[in-house]
C-alpha atoms as one frame of an Amber mdcrd trajectory, in Angstrom:
protein
 -48.060  -6.486 -91.481 -46.751  -9.323 -89.832 -43.239  -9.581 -92.253 -43.273
  -5.826 -92.063 -42.817  -5.983 -88.247 -40.427  -8.834 -88.338 -38.537  -7.109
 -90.975 -38.521  -3.882 -88.130 -37.698  -5.732 -85.726 -34.227  -7.859 -87.662
 -33.352  -3.855 -88.169 -33.473  -3.002 -84.731 -31.793  -5.525 -83.345 -28.850
  -5.011 -86.078 -28.884  -1.014 -85.451 -28.867  -1.594 -81.920 -25.953  -4.359
 -81.843 -23.738  -1.643 -84.163 -24.841   1.027 -81.121 -23.697  -1.062 -78.485
 -20.118  -2.135 -80.831 -19.898   2.030 -81.231 -20.180   2.506 -77.351 -18.003
   0.260 -76.448 -15.499   0.772 -78.147 -11.218  -0.305 -78.140 -10.200  -2.040
 -74.835  -8.092   0.097 -73.133  -4.706  -0.354 -73.055  -3.454  -1.609 -69.876
  -0.187  -0.219 -68.686   2.876  -2.535 -68.297   4.712  -2.264 -65.077   7.812
  -3.686 -63.938   9.725  -3.501 -60.499  10.722  -1.548 -58.837  13.905  -2.978
 -58.167  14.610  -1.781 -54.354  12.203  -1.083 -52.066  13.419   0.914 -48.934
  10.926   2.023 -45.696  11.904   4.073 -43.276  10.300   4.005 -39.903  10.159
   7.014 -37.468   9.189   7.106 -33.775   9.001   9.288 -31.485   8.673   8.149
 -28.242   8.278   9.674 -23.911   8.201   8.359 -20.593   8.616   4.443 -20.289
   8.104   4.259 -23.643  11.311   5.486 -24.464  13.654   3.640 -26.631  12.167
   3.564 -29.810  11.578   0.203 -31.939  14.173  -1.417 -30.460  13.429  -1.531
 -26.457  13.894   0.581 -23.663  16.786   3.065 -23.729  19.996   3.747 -25.739
  21.047   0.782 -27.883  17.599  -0.423 -27.603  18.727  -1.774 -23.628  16.086
  -0.857 -20.754  15.392   3.031 -20.049  16.957   4.097 -17.243  15.585   5.195
 -14.299  15.458   8.601 -14.818  14.684   8.011 -18.060  11.617   6.043 -16.832
  10.877   8.937 -13.320  10.814  11.626 -16.115   7.752  10.252 -17.827   5.487
  13.232 -16.174   3.590  14.980 -19.166   5.511  13.711 -22.435   8.703  14.086
 -20.990  12.225  12.707 -21.988  11.700  12.561 -25.643  13.113  10.254 -28.251
  13.494  10.270 -31.571  13.914   6.484 -33.515  14.601   4.828 -37.197  14.605
   1.852 -38.308  15.736   1.793 -41.967  15.215  -1.587 -43.867  16.857  -1.482
 -48.145  15.581  -3.866 -49.873  16.927  -5.289 -53.535  15.881  -7.985 -56.579
  20.071  -7.035 -57.137  22.406  -9.394 -56.326  25.661  -7.349 -54.611  28.623
  -6.280 -56.761  31.315  -7.697 -54.385  30.497  -7.415 -50.636  27.067  -6.028
 -50.060  27.216  -2.452 -49.258  24.954   0.419 -48.845  24.474   3.781 -46.718
  21.793   6.872 -46.182  23.186   9.699 -46.268  20.183  11.940 -44.338  20.249
  16.344 -44.507  22.324  16.669 -41.636  19.325  18.027 -39.353  18.456  14.890
 -38.633  21.894  15.134 -35.720  22.803  11.458 -36.293  25.783  11.662 -38.553
  26.568  11.922 -42.086  26.541   8.298 -43.656  23.774   5.591 -41.753  25.799
   2.077 -42.721  23.064   0.028 -44.399  24.517  -2.974 -43.006  23.210  -6.748
 -44.754  22.839  -9.522 -41.180  24.831 -11.781 -40.778  23.082 -15.373 -41.585
  23.871 -18.055 -38.728  22.544 -21.179 -38.490  21.609 -22.847 -35.443  22.673
 -26.280 -34.733  19.691 -28.546 -35.121  18.399 -29.685 -32.470  15.944 -32.772
 -31.183  13.171 -32.380 -29.377  11.278 -35.530 -28.177   7.163 -35.632 -28.206
   5.641 -34.560 -25.149   6.028 -32.681 -22.037   9.054 -31.571 -20.683   9.324
 -33.396 -17.527  10.071 -29.904 -15.417   6.117 -28.725 -17.069   3.965 -27.527
 -13.884   0.553 -26.932 -15.266  -0.048 -22.491 -15.612  -1.750 -21.195 -13.125
  -3.856 -17.483 -12.892  -6.035 -16.071 -15.818  -6.246 -13.279 -17.989  -9.299
 -10.601 -17.521  -9.462  -8.626 -20.418 -11.729  -5.028 -20.632 -12.478  -2.507
 -23.355 -13.885   0.785 -23.589 -13.883   4.221 -22.064 -16.306   4.971 -19.584
 -16.769   5.318 -15.683 -18.221   1.837 -15.080 -16.915  -1.629 -17.732 -19.267
  -2.350 -19.989 -22.523  -5.246 -19.595 -20.511  -8.472 -20.255 -17.114  -7.440
 -18.960 -14.425  -8.413 -18.202 -13.833 -11.171 -20.408 -12.108 -14.316 -18.957
  -9.828 -16.529 -19.346  -8.116 -19.478 -17.540  -4.947 -20.254 -18.584  -5.353
 -23.488 -16.802  -7.704 -24.302 -19.933  -6.409 -22.682 -22.988  -2.517 -25.124
 -22.466  -6.359 -27.833 -22.254  -7.020 -26.863 -25.174 -10.040 -25.100 -24.820
  -9.913 -21.672 -25.997 -13.253 -19.316 -25.233 -15.206 -19.258 -28.481 -15.238
 -15.427 -27.128 -11.214 -15.375 -27.629 -11.251 -16.677 -30.415 -13.614 -13.570
 -32.848 -11.457 -11.080 -30.739  -8.448 -11.976 -32.681 -10.498 -12.722 -35.603
 -11.796  -9.100 -35.679  -9.133  -7.210 -35.392  -8.678  -8.776 -39.687  -6.027
  -6.242 -39.543  -3.408  -6.714 -43.244   0.206  -8.059 -42.213   2.497  -5.269
 -43.589   5.379  -6.494 -45.359   8.468  -4.636 -44.518  12.413  -5.383 -46.610
  14.156  -8.516 -46.135  16.119 -10.597 -45.565  13.724 -13.420 -46.791  11.896
 -11.073 -48.983  14.558  -9.556 -51.049  18.048 -11.109 -53.333  19.815  -8.771
 -50.990  19.038  -6.278 -48.048  20.829  -3.834 -45.788  19.148  -2.312 -42.314
  20.160   0.423 -39.626  20.566   0.526 -36.839  22.930  -2.403 -36.478  25.751
  -3.265 -34.756  28.012  -1.107 -37.037  27.176   2.089 -35.719  25.638   3.168
 -32.085  24.799   6.863 -33.946  21.143   8.217 -32.450  18.047  10.769 -33.611
  18.130  13.274 -30.681  15.410  14.887 -29.581  15.636  17.159 -32.089  16.518
  15.558 -34.489  14.396  16.372 -38.390  13.986  14.489 -41.012  13.295  17.527
 -43.440  14.958  17.796 -46.458  17.031  15.450 -49.008  17.858  11.957 -48.494
  20.393  10.358 -50.388  20.476   6.560 -50.605  23.713   4.326 -52.260  24.674
   1.027 -52.553  26.136  -1.473 -54.836  22.739  -3.723 -54.811  20.165  -0.662
 -55.114  19.652   1.986 -57.935  20.406   5.455 -56.518  17.551   6.899 -54.672
  16.996  11.008 -53.445  14.269  12.086 -52.203  13.044  15.129 -50.274  11.132
  15.683 -47.051   8.909  18.236 -46.297   8.240  19.631 -43.073   4.709  18.123
 -43.140   6.784  15.002 -43.657   8.859  14.991 -40.100   8.434  12.774 -36.759
   5.373  13.335 -35.587   5.984  15.264 -32.137   5.725  13.770 -28.984   2.524
  12.386 -26.866   1.697  15.101 -24.176  -1.062  13.395 -22.141  -2.350  16.769
 -19.892  -3.896  13.899 -17.083  -3.351  10.814 -15.122  -5.265  10.621 -12.605
  -7.814   8.737  -9.938 -11.448  10.397 -10.318 -13.545  10.438  -6.848 -15.508
   7.974  -8.256 -12.643   5.440  -8.880 -12.039   5.622 -12.222  -8.455   6.427
 -13.619  -8.827   9.589 -16.077  -6.124   9.434 -19.236  -6.250  13.075 -21.736
  -4.074  14.632 -24.017  -3.200  17.949 -26.812  -4.022  16.810 -30.112  -1.190
  14.837 -31.633  -0.427  17.226 -35.279  -0.220  14.638 -38.155  -1.881  11.867
 -35.622  -4.794   9.097 -37.311  -6.450   7.648 -34.883  -4.945   7.037 -31.313
  -5.029   3.706 -28.628  -4.591   3.175 -25.705  -3.685   0.516 -23.111  -3.279
  -0.972 -19.496  -1.413  -3.860 -18.449  -1.895  -4.708 -14.548  -2.669  -7.535
 -12.068  -0.436  -9.921  -9.611   1.761 -13.206 -10.355  -1.520 -15.179 -11.180
  -3.863 -12.423 -12.666  -3.455 -10.633 -15.880  -5.483  -7.519 -16.305  -6.132
  -5.433 -19.801  -7.910  -2.932 -21.065  -7.827  -1.033 -24.064  -9.932   1.940
 -25.286 -11.347  -0.041 -28.270 -14.431   0.703 -28.308 -15.853  -2.713 -29.786
 -14.392  -6.153 -28.209 -11.217  -6.730 -29.552  -7.417  -7.302 -28.807  -6.796
  -3.910 -29.502  -3.814  -3.821 -26.700  -2.746  -6.416 -29.435  -2.082  -4.168
 -32.271   1.358  -3.964 -34.144   3.498  -0.224 -33.976   2.453   0.719 -37.299
  -0.032  -0.225 -39.369  -1.453   0.375 -43.123  -3.426   3.621 -43.844  -6.677
   1.531 -44.745  -5.893  -0.146 -41.544  -6.369   2.828 -39.932 -10.214   3.710
 -41.907 -11.759   0.783 -40.838 -10.360   0.753 -37.454 -11.374   4.062 -36.875
 -15.301   3.127 -38.755 -15.462   0.649 -36.217 -14.802   2.973 -33.283 -12.153
   0.204 -32.358  -9.395   3.713 -32.348 -10.186   7.216 -31.168 -10.309   9.716
 -33.129  -7.664  11.920 -33.849  -9.622  14.798 -32.325 -10.192  13.308 -29.309
  -8.490  14.649 -25.996  -9.573  11.947 -22.994 -10.675   8.576 -22.298 -11.701
   7.398 -18.774 -10.188   4.126 -17.877 -13.259   2.639 -16.142 -13.227   2.092
 -12.485 -13.124  -2.230 -12.533 -10.456  -2.135 -14.418  -8.521   0.309 -12.081
  -9.972  -1.747  -8.785  -8.884  -5.135 -10.698  -5.071  -3.763 -11.152  -4.454
  -1.135  -8.725  -0.605  -1.165 -10.067  -1.042  -0.998 -13.553   1.148   0.833
 -16.365  -0.279   2.863 -19.596   0.571   3.068 -22.945  -0.605   5.808 -25.588
  -0.036   5.099 -29.160  -0.546   7.551 -31.898  -0.649   6.387 -35.359   0.188
   8.862 -38.519  -0.207   8.702 -42.382   2.568   7.678 -44.746   5.090   9.402
 -47.050   5.304   7.682 -49.976   8.464   8.156 -53.015   9.306   6.305 -56.200
  11.181   7.029 -59.278  10.587   7.132 -61.987   6.738   9.117 -62.122   4.593
   7.405 -64.020   4.367   7.886 -67.822   1.083   9.808 -68.737   1.153   7.674
 -71.758  -0.259   4.386 -70.556   1.475   2.486 -74.255   5.072   3.508 -72.352
   5.640   0.803 -69.858   6.686   2.557 -65.950  10.002   0.278 -65.184  10.183
   1.273 -61.765  13.106   1.498 -60.016  12.760   2.180 -56.014   9.737   2.765
 -53.872  10.106   4.525 -50.757   7.569   4.283 -47.280   7.595   6.351 -44.586
   5.500   5.374 -41.469   5.113   7.031 -38.098   3.622   6.268 -34.916   4.713
   7.709 -31.650   3.838   6.902 -28.423   4.081   7.261 -24.370   3.469   5.794
 -21.138   3.629   5.186 -17.423   2.350   4.238 -14.262  -1.827   4.986 -14.383
  -2.785   7.473 -12.158   0.555   8.537 -11.258   2.000  11.271 -12.508   6.090
  12.196 -11.951   7.264  14.907 -13.477  10.615  15.014 -12.231  13.493  12.632
 -11.204  13.179  13.797  -7.203  10.972  11.204  -6.510   8.367  13.154  -4.628
   5.877  11.116  -4.983   7.600   9.771  -1.391   6.411  13.263  -0.014   3.662
  13.030   2.556   0.673  14.641   0.321  -0.690  18.126   0.998  -4.223  17.308
   3.086  -7.044  18.016   0.390  -4.109  18.272  -3.233  -6.446  17.613  -5.980
  -5.192  13.639  -7.042  -4.372  13.008  -4.059  -7.180  11.635  -2.050  -9.370
  13.200   0.267  -9.365  13.032   3.657 -11.697   9.493   5.308 -10.367   7.554
   1.629  -7.533   5.789   0.550  -4.225   7.644  -0.785  -3.571   7.180  -3.754
  -0.671   4.745  -4.430   3.458   6.256  -3.664   5.567   6.254  -6.761   7.971
   3.784  -5.378   5.183   1.671  -3.994   4.367   1.411  -7.525   8.036   0.423
  -8.652   8.414  -2.093  -6.343   4.866  -3.248  -7.416   5.792  -4.235 -10.973
   9.310  -5.493  -9.609  11.421  -2.293 -11.069  14.377  -0.882  -9.124  14.085
   1.626  -6.746  16.114   4.574  -6.765  19.141   5.051  -4.284  17.576   1.125
  -2.911  14.801   2.590  -1.037
């Protein structure tokens, strides 16, 4: 009986081994992937209000915004569109590097956008003596950090950062945790340091701009002597994000500030932030529901980061249309500027298509990534629908958003401009 059981056990073990081997089958074939030879990124931004000017700065050519643009912030007026084009390749150029982007005519920026390779300038070596300079003065002042939408600030706010203590190496642990809490994965666009050959637009060779009505829809062609030819077509749902249209920017009777906006089609998440204060106090606030430095987010975010930040309520959902800036923020910074950013998704292209047969290698010639954002900004609590500086007129009694009898009137437009150190139209 015992021997029979032993034999049965051996048979069972052998059968199980055979069945297990048959179930596992041959190891899956891993497809060989090479390239891409060329990587092309397009960063598409829509701006309005004081956020005008695109990635490079405030106004045309990346300079400071004009006073007419600043005064026309209103409800998302003075729309501007901008592109940052970056081409990187693992190939050396055939002669002097040269490349161009031929956009569809509806972009309105001209038939050809030259992708210029930056000249590498070598700065002379400077010798720095150790220690602080003789003219060094111990920093003074502090930073107050608030977060979250609501009539009142949450318990435990604000976080106070003393500049003198920070200079002495005493960084508050809460601030360190806020910085670590973002965990943003840096995006890696093409660059001279990451690619053998690199070209970009805009550049010193051309000053053309994308008009407010420009569109990305259509066929795009990129040619150069250091990359394979690139051609792809963009559909209407891969166009620029529409401009942010603010519906409310006013003071509530409670003393808090109300921001409202229309949903931005194609947006995946929102963030609102403010900055104000006086000469020695900086007041920062963001709409994040968690304590994090959301006002320091990069211009563009990976979709995976957006998903994570939405889940943690660090970003506002794309369906949200209002947020209240707490009263404590408005009181600490009666002269403040706000910024509102709508993050978009991505459009990705590659050539050739991935072979369905995993035994066939996928040799990628090029990839294209298009990323999107839309932003606006202005003076918190001050709507300026035109350039006539009408806010200087005395507000009518009982006018909405203008204060009530017995309560302080809302600051005039020129008062806030002076407080922020900005020029006043006509020298007033």
